[in-house]
C-alpha positions, 0 to 999 in steps of 0.5 A: 355090922349092920344088916340091911332090912329089905323086908316089905313093911306094908301091912297086908290090909293096906288099900291104896284107894282108901289111903290118905296118901293117895291125895298127896301122891302125884296124879299123872294127867293124860291128855284125855283126862285134861280134856275131860276136866275142861269139859266138866268145867265148861259144863259147870261154867254154863250153869253159872257156877263160880270156881269155889273150893266146894265146886272142886269136890263136885268136879272130882266126883264127876271126873270119877264117873267119867274117867272110869279108871282105878286112880282118880284125881283129888279135888285139890289135884283138879284145882291145881291142874286147872290153875296150872293150865290157866297160868300156861294159857296166860303165858301163851297169850303173852308170848303170842302178843309179843313181836319178833321172829320167835315162833311159839309152840301151840297150846294144846287146849287153846280152844277149851281154855278160850271158851272157859276164860274169854269173858274173864276180866283177867284175860279180856279186861272190859276197860283199858287205860292207855299210856296217854291217859285215855280210857279205852273200852273193850266191847268187841268180841275179838279173839286175839288168842285164837288167830292163826299166825300169818305165814311169812311172806317171801321177799322175792321181787323183780327189782331184787332179782335184777340187782342180784344178777347185775351184782353177779355179772360185775363180780364175774367181770372183775374176777375175769379181769384179775385173772387176765392180769395175773396171767399176763404177769405170769407170762412176763415172769416166764419170759424173763426166766 
């Protein structure tokens, strides 16, 4: 028979913070952590710093100072979180531009992402090629991303209400006539019996 070995094989001097496994483990991003990441990235963008591999090391160090928590994200986790936010923001913008009845969920960090990406050519291209072959320049600073969705208009007009009233009256009159005919037929049947 085999014995189940349930002993803890973790060494006594094992430190989670110094382990290389920490970088591989998943970091649970809270709302405030994400907000702080975007704040750090915004400050770096204002310094005209590009999103390079070395930049993420500095971002992780700044987050360590700002978050003051036991577990901090690695540079790779910061980069992946930002790219994930950017991808989600791009999908949000694409959904928002579509027409139809479907209401989309609001993007939690919309204003922060707009500040980071509004001048990114991937989100707001400077030149657009139309389907007719004409080139359009996009010089305006229009913010299509942060426009509020218009409220649905109520379709209530006087003509419509009058039409519905007339229709209801016609239906009631037709129903009364049918009821009277049925009563006459029933009376005739009763007389015959």
